[in-house]
C-alpha positions as CSV (number, residue, x, y, z in Angstrom):
1,M,65.8,44.6,164.3
2,Y,64.2,48.3,165.2
3,S,61.7,49.9,166.7
4,N,59.3,52.2,165.7
5,N,60.3,55.0,168.5
6,D,63.4,57.1,168.0
7,N,64.6,56.4,170.7
8,S,64.7,52.3,170.2
9,T,68.4,50.6,170.7
10,F,70.3,49.3,168.4
11,V,70.1,45.6,168.4
12,P,73.0,44.2,166.1
13,M,72.1,41.4,163.4
14,D,74.0,38.1,163.6
15,V,75.7,37.9,160.0
16,T,76.1,34.2,160.2
17,N,72.7,33.6,160.6
18,V,70.9,32.9,157.1
19,S,67.7,34.0,157.8
20,D,69.3,37.7,159.3
21,T,71.6,37.8,156.1
22,S,68.1,36.9,153.6
23,L,66.3,40.2,155.7
24,I,69.6,42.4,154.1
25,L,69.2,41.0,150.6
26,H,65.2,41.1,150.7
27,K,64.1,44.0,153.1
28,K,64.9,47.7,153.3
29,I,67.3,48.0,156.5
30,K,67.0,51.2,158.1
31,P,70.7,52.4,159.1
32,G,71.8,52.7,162.2
33,R,72.8,56.4,163.7
34,G,76.8,56.2,163.9
35,Y,77.0,52.1,164.0
36,C,77.1,49.4,161.4
37,A,73.8,48.6,160.1
38,I,74.8,44.7,160.4
39,C,76.8,44.2,163.4
40,G,76.4,47.4,165.5
41,A,80.7,48.2,164.9
42,K,82.0,51.5,163.5
43,P,80.7,52.5,160.5
44,T,83.1,53.4,157.6
45,G,80.7,54.4,155.0
46,I,77.6,53.2,153.2
47,N,78.1,49.7,150.9
48,F,75.1,48.4,149.6
49,D,72.8,51.1,150.3
50,V,73.2,50.7,154.0
51,L,75.7,51.7,156.8
52,T,78.5,49.0,157.2
53,C,81.9,48.4,158.6
54,S,84.7,47.1,157.0
55,S,84.1,43.5,158.0
56,C,80.8,43.6,157.0
57,K,81.7,45.0,153.6
58,A,84.5,42.0,153.2
59,F,81.4,39.7,154.1
60,F,78.6,41.2,151.7
61,R,81.3,41.1,149.0
62,R,82.4,37.8,149.3
63,N,78.1,36.0,149.8
64,D,77.9,38.2,146.3
65,R,80.2,36.1,144.5
66,V,78.6,33.3,146.4
67,W,75.1,34.0,145.7
68,E,76.0,34.7,142.0
69,K,77.5,31.4,141.3
70,F,74.3,29.6,143.0
71,C,72.2,31.8,141.1
72,S,73.8,31.1,138.1
73,G,74.2,27.0,137.8
74,H,72.4,25.9,141.1
75,S,70.1,23.1,139.8
76,F,67.1,24.4,142.1
77,F,67.1,27.6,140.0
78,T,67.2,25.7,137.1
79,K,64.2,23.6,137.6
80,I,62.5,26.7,138.9
81,Q,63.1,28.3,135.6
82,Q,62.0,25.7,133.3
83,S,58.8,25.0,135.2
84,L,58.0,29.1,134.6
85,G,59.1,29.0,131.1
86,H,61.5,31.8,131.5
87,R,64.3,32.2,128.8
88,L,66.8,34.3,131.4
89,P,68.6,32.8,134.8
90,L,67.4,34.3,137.7
91,D,70.8,36.2,138.3
92,S,69.2,38.4,135.0
93,Y,66.9,39.9,137.2
94,L,69.2,40.7,140.0
95,L,70.5,44.3,139.7
96,K,73.7,45.0,141.3
97,P,74.2,48.6,143.0
98,I,75.9,50.2,139.9
99,Q,73.3,48.8,137.9
100,R,70.4,50.9,139.7
101,I,71.4,53.9,137.7
102,A,70.3,52.6,134.8
103,Q,66.8,52.8,136.1
104,Y,66.8,56.4,136.6
105,Q,66.6,57.1,132.4
106,L,63.4,55.0,132.7
107,L,62.1,57.0,135.4
108,L,62.8,60.4,134.1
109,K,61.3,59.3,130.3
110,E,57.7,58.1,132.4
111,M,57.8,61.8,133.9
112,I,58.4,63.2,130.4
113,K,55.5,61.5,129.1
114,Y,53.3,62.7,131.8
115,T,54.5,66.5,131.7
116,R,52.1,68.7,130.3
117,D,54.3,72.3,130.8
118,E,56.9,72.8,128.1
119,Q,59.1,74.4,130.5
120,E,58.7,71.4,132.7
121,R,59.4,69.2,129.9
122,L,62.6,70.8,128.2
123,H,64.3,70.2,131.9
124,L,63.7,66.7,132.2
125,Q,64.8,66.3,128.9
126,E,67.6,68.0,129.3
127,A,68.1,65.6,132.2
128,L,67.8,62.6,130.2
129,R,70.1,63.5,127.9
130,V,72.8,64.0,130.8
131,M,71.9,61.1,132.2
132,L,72.1,59.1,129.3
133,N,75.6,60.0,128.7
134,I,76.3,58.9,131.8
135,L,75.2,55.8,131.2
136,C,77.2,55.7,127.6
137,N,80.5,56.8,129.2
138,L,79.7,54.2,132.5
139,N,79.4,51.9,129.7
140,D,82.7,52.8,127.8
141,V,84.9,52.6,131.1
142,M,83.5,49.3,132.4
143,H,84.3,48.0,129.3
144,S,87.8,49.9,129.1
145,T,88.8,48.0,132.2
146,Q,88.8,44.3,130.1
147,I,91.7,45.6,128.0
148,V,94.5,42.9,128.1
149,G,98.2,43.2,126.4
150,Y,99.0,46.7,127.0
151,S,102.4,47.3,129.2
152,D,101.7,51.1,130.2
153,N,99.4,51.8,133.0
154,L,95.3,52.8,131.5
155,N,95.3,55.5,134.2
156,T,97.7,57.7,132.3
157,L,96.0,57.9,129.0
158,G,93.2,60.0,130.9
159,R,89.7,59.4,131.1
160,V,87.5,57.3,128.2
161,R,85.8,59.5,126.0
162,L,84.1,57.3,123.4
163,R,84.0,53.9,122.3
164,G,83.3,52.1,118.9
165,E,82.1,48.6,118.2
166,N,83.0,46.7,115.3
167,C,84.7,49.4,113.6
168,L,86.0,48.5,109.7
169,I,89.5,50.3,109.6
170,S,91.2,50.7,106.8
171,K,95.0,51.5,107.5
172,E,96.9,53.5,104.3
173,K,100.7,54.3,104.2
174,R,101.4,57.9,103.0
175,R,104.4,58.8,100.5
176,G,103.9,62.6,99.3
177,T,100.4,62.6,98.5
178,V,100.2,58.7,97.4
179,Y,98.1,56.4,99.6
180,T,98.7,52.8,100.0
181,R,96.7,50.8,101.4
182,T,97.9,48.4,103.5
183,K,95.4,45.9,105.3
184,T,91.8,46.2,106.6
185,S,90.8,44.7,109.6
186,T,87.8,45.2,112.1
187,R,88.8,46.9,115.8
188,D,87.4,48.0,118.7
189,I,88.8,52.0,119.4
190,F,88.3,53.4,122.7
191,L,89.2,57.0,123.0
192,F,90.8,58.1,125.5
193,E,92.0,61.8,126.5
194,K,95.8,61.4,125.3
195,D,95.6,58.3,123.1
196,I,93.2,56.2,121.0
197,L,93.8,52.6,121.0
198,L,92.7,49.8,118.6
199,C,91.6,46.6,119.9
200,K,90.3,43.1,118.9
201,K,87.3,41.7,121.0
202,K,87.8,38.5,122.0
203,D,84.7,36.4,123.4
204,E,84.9,33.5,125.4
205,G,81.3,32.5,124.4
206,N,79.5,32.6,127.6
207,G,79.0,36.2,126.9
208,K,80.3,37.4,130.5
209,S,83.8,37.1,129.9
210,I,84.8,39.6,126.9
211,Q,88.2,40.8,126.9
212,Y,90.0,43.5,124.3
213,Q,93.0,42.5,123.0
214,Y,95.1,45.5,122.7
215,K,96.8,46.0,118.7
216,E,97.9,49.2,118.4
217,I,97.8,53.1,119.8
218,I,97.4,56.4,118.1
219,K,98.3,59.6,119.8
220,I,96.4,61.7,120.0
221,V,99.7,64.6,119.6
222,D,100.4,62.7,115.9
223,I,96.6,63.6,114.5
224,A,97.2,66.0,111.7
225,V,94.0,66.3,110.4
226,C,90.4,64.9,111.4
227,T,87.9,64.9,108.9
228,H,85.0,63.0,106.4
229,P,87.3,61.3,103.8
230,K,86.3,62.0,99.8
231,N,83.3,63.3,101.2
232,D,81.6,60.2,102.7
233,R,80.1,61.6,105.7
234,N,79.9,58.0,106.8
235,K,83.5,57.5,107.8
236,F,85.9,59.8,109.5
237,E,89.6,60.1,108.5
238,L,92.9,60.4,111.0
239,V,95.5,61.5,109.2
240,L,99.3,61.3,111.0
241,K,102.5,62.6,109.3
242,D,103.4,58.5,107.5
243,W,100.1,56.8,108.0
244,S,96.3,57.3,107.8
245,Y,93.5,55.7,109.2
246,I,90.2,55.5,107.9
247,I,87.1,54.3,110.4
248,Q,84.0,53.4,109.3
249,L,81.8,53.0,112.3
250,P,78.5,50.5,112.5
251,N,75.3,51.3,110.7
252,I,73.6,52.1,114.0
253,S,75.0,52.0,117.3
254,S,73.8,50.6,120.7
255,N,71.7,53.8,121.3
256,G,70.2,54.4,118.1
257,E,72.6,56.8,116.4
258,K,73.5,56.6,112.7
259,A,76.5,56.2,111.2
260,E,76.6,59.8,110.2
261,E,75.9,61.3,113.4
262,M,78.3,58.5,115.0
263,S,81.0,60.1,112.5
264,L,80.3,64.1,113.3
265,H,80.6,63.1,117.1
266,W,83.9,61.1,116.8
267,I,85.5,64.2,114.7
268,D,84.2,66.9,117.0
269,T,85.4,64.6,120.5
270,I,88.7,63.8,118.6
271,K,89.2,67.7,118.0
272,S,88.1,68.7,121.3
273,C,91.1,65.7,122.7
274,V,93.6,67.3,120.0
275,T,92.6,70.8,121.0
276,Q,93.1,70.0,124.8
277,Q,96.4,68.6,124.5
278,A,97.8,71.5,122.4
279,E,96.8,74.0,125.6
280,Q,98.3,71.6,128.0
281,R,101.8,71.1,126.2
282,R,101.8,75.6,125.6
283,A,101.0,75.8,129.1
284,E,103.7,73.3,130.2
285,M,106.0,75.3,127.7
286,K,105.3,78.7,128.9
287,Q,105.6,77.1,132.5
288,R,109.1,75.6,131.9
289,S,109.9,78.9,130.0
290,A,108.7,81.2,133.1
291,S,111.0,78.5,135.2
292,L,114.2,78.8,132.7
293,D,113.4,83.2,132.8
294,H,113.6,83.0,136.5
295,S,116.5,80.9,136.7
296,A,118.5,83.4,133.9
297,H,117.5,86.5,136.0
298,A,119.1,84.5,139.3
299,Y,122.1,83.5,137.5
300,R,122.9,87.4,136.1
301,R,122.3,88.6,139.8
302,H,124.7,86.4,141.2
303,M,127.3,86.8,138.5
304,Q,126.8,91.1,139.3
305,H,127.4,90.3,142.7
306,R,130.9,88.6,142.5
307,A,131.6,91.0,139.6
308,T,131.6,93.7,142.4
309,V,135.5,93.3,143.3
310,T,137.6,95.1,146.5
311,I,140.9,96.9,145.2
312,R,143.5,97.8,147.7
313,S,145.9,100.7,147.0
314,P,149.4,100.5,147.9
315,E,149.5,104.0,148.8
316,F,147.7,104.0,151.8
317,D,148.1,101.3,155.3
318,N,146.0,98.9,155.7
319,D,144.8,100.0,158.8
320,D,143.7,103.0,157.5
321,E,140.0,103.1,156.4
322,E,140.6,105.0,153.3
323,S,143.3,102.0,152.5
324,T,140.2,100.4,150.8
325,L,139.2,101.1,147.0
326,T,135.7,99.5,145.7
327,T,135.2,99.2,142.1
328,P,132.2,98.0,141.0
329,L,132.8,96.0,137.7
330,I,129.5,96.3,136.5
331,D,130.8,96.6,132.4
332,L,133.5,93.9,132.0
333,G,135.0,95.8,129.0
334,N,136.7,99.1,128.4
335,A,135.1,100.3,132.1
336,I,137.6,97.6,134.0
337,V,140.8,98.1,132.1
338,K,140.8,102.1,132.0
339,R,140.1,101.9,135.8
340,N,142.9,99.7,136.5
341,S,144.9,101.5,134.4
342,K,144.6,105.1,135.9
343,I,144.9,103.4,139.7
344,S,148.0,102.0,138.5
345,M,149.1,105.4,137.0
346,N,148.7,107.5,140.3
347,N,150.9,104.8,142.0
348,N,153.6,104.9,140.2
349,I,153.7,108.8,140.0
350,A,153.6,108.6,143.9
351,R,156.7,106.3,144.0
352,L,158.4,108.9,142.1
């Protein structure tokens, strides 16, 4: 497809040829300079690690679904899997572009293992921590796209901060200082910046079509207290005006955190969301107040301008420049009455 020298001309690849498309899937393709690496057309961006046009991007997306279909259930690959004694099917060994980010943390762990300098080890450990947080957040976002039954747009809730799996939630009704427990249920929790969604996991059975049925919402702005209930540090409690939610997380999370560490992390994150929402509301109120003050100031200036009236005296001729007397009515009280009374008396004396 390409020659080794830099002055080589670009030869477009025939996307209809199976042998050519296999080169795309199994070989590292050198991107063309200003051309689509597949057909030679004007590129629109980098897709699947190569520079492609919009048509080839759509071609790859269609073939990716076909590839997944055949790799998952084709008899040829199934026989090979059985002959080799592999427990996982072929598609389990294929990485999608977004899944490659999971390999970076493995690379960082290997680098930490063979790094002797203490300062460099600290930098690598910090990079590993950031990468693990990115992976965790990416995983939570991917799961949030499977929420069904929520009538509004999920994008209005802000970004996903945390996700809790198989949490035991006890909901209690508050009547003054008396709590009445209503029910206990197992839910998956999605903490967004503005709201908390309680969902029920629905698994179709094949492990790939997991959905989360929306059940209940907790507004971040309605949370009054977020703390450990009755000195139990393995749980955390959300206290609202009329309700209280006691949430027990699993003993050990998927990334190895214990229940006490997870509950503390949830409390800190929820408090930061509450603070963020409060600051945002204060900023909006301040902006609204400034807008109202500006409107009120403009209205006062407008009324002061209208309050300046022109009074014409009858003792002067209309053509005389002095016949027009301008009387500013700044004070709408006694000053106007006194001014008009004085002019009226002068006019009466002039007639006599």
